[in-house]
C-alpha positions as CSV (number, residue, x, y, z in Angstrom):
1,M,189.8,-119.5,131.8
2,K,189.7,-123.1,130.6
3,Y,191.8,-125.9,132.5
4,T,192.0,-129.7,132.4
5,V,193.0,-132.0,135.4
6,T,194.0,-135.5,134.9
7,G,194.3,-138.1,137.6
8,T,193.0,-141.3,139.2
9,A,189.6,-141.4,140.9
10,K,189.0,-143.1,144.1
11,N,187.7,-146.1,142.3
12,G,191.0,-146.6,140.5
13,N,189.6,-145.0,137.1
14,Q,191.8,-142.7,135.2
15,V,189.6,-139.6,134.7
16,S,190.2,-136.2,133.1
17,I,187.9,-133.1,134.2
18,T,187.8,-129.9,132.4
19,G,186.9,-126.5,134.3
20,E,185.6,-123.4,132.4
21,D,183.3,-120.6,133.7
22,G,182.7,-122.1,136.8
23,R,181.3,-125.4,135.4
24,L,183.3,-128.8,135.4
25,S,182.7,-131.1,132.7
26,G,184.4,-134.8,132.2
27,D,183.8,-138.1,134.1
28,Y,180.1,-138.0,135.7
29,V,180.6,-139.4,139.0
30,T,183.8,-137.3,139.5
31,V,182.1,-134.2,138.5
32,K,179.1,-135.0,140.6
33,L,181.6,-135.7,143.9
34,A,183.4,-132.2,143.3
35,E,180.0,-130.3,142.9
36,S,178.9,-132.0,146.2
37,L,181.8,-131.4,148.0
38,A,181.7,-127.6,146.9
39,E,178.3,-127.3,148.1
40,A,179.0,-129.0,151.4
41,L,181.9,-126.4,151.7
42,E,179.9,-123.3,151.1
43,G,180.6,-121.0,153.8
44,E,184.1,-122.4,154.5
45,P,187.4,-121.1,153.2
46,V,188.6,-122.8,150.3
47,G,192.3,-122.3,148.7
48,P,195.9,-122.3,149.4
49,V,196.9,-122.3,153.1
50,C,198.0,-118.7,152.9
51,G,195.1,-117.4,150.7
52,P,193.5,-116.5,148.5
53,Y,190.3,-118.2,149.6
54,T,186.8,-118.5,148.4
55,T,183.9,-118.9,150.9
56,T,180.9,-119.4,148.6
57,N,180.8,-120.4,144.9
58,H,183.9,-122.5,145.0
59,L,183.8,-123.8,141.4
60,A,183.5,-120.2,139.9
61,D,187.1,-119.4,141.1
62,P,189.6,-122.0,139.2
63,L,192.2,-122.5,142.1
64,S,189.5,-123.2,144.6
65,A,187.7,-125.7,142.0
66,I,191.5,-127.2,141.7
67,F,191.9,-127.9,145.6
68,I,188.5,-129.2,145.6
69,L,189.2,-131.5,142.7
70,R,192.4,-132.7,144.7
71,E,190.1,-133.8,147.4
72,V,188.2,-136.0,145.0
73,I,191.2,-137.6,142.7
74,E,194.8,-137.7,142.8
75,V,195.9,-135.3,140.4
76,Q,198.7,-136.2,138.4
77,S,198.7,-133.5,135.5
78,A,197.1,-130.2,134.6
79,A,197.0,-128.3,131.4
80,G,195.6,-125.2,130.0
81,D,194.8,-122.0,131.8
82,V,196.0,-123.7,135.3
83,P,195.8,-121.2,138.0
84,K,198.9,-120.7,140.3
85,P,198.8,-120.0,143.8
86,P,200.6,-116.9,145.4
87,I,204.2,-117.2,145.4
88,N,204.6,-115.6,148.7
89,W,203.8,-118.6,150.8
90,F,205.4,-118.8,154.2
C-alpha cells in the first residue's frame, strides 16, 4: 500500500510524505519527527477513536501512520492507497 500525504509542516513549509511498506519518505525533518513520535508512542494505542488501533510498530499500519502524520503536519490532501477509518463510528 502506497500513499502520499501533503500538508503544511509546523515551520510553515509545504511538504509531501509518502508511506510504503511501513517506511516514510519525503521531507527529512518531517519524516524524522513522525518516526520519533511513532517511537515515543510504542505501547500506546494509535488509531481512530473507535479503533482499530496499533500499540507497536505504528508506521507499519498505514492508518496509524496517517494519524501520527496528522500530529506533525496539517494535512491538506492524501492520494494513492489511502486507508479509510471504519464507517461504524458512534
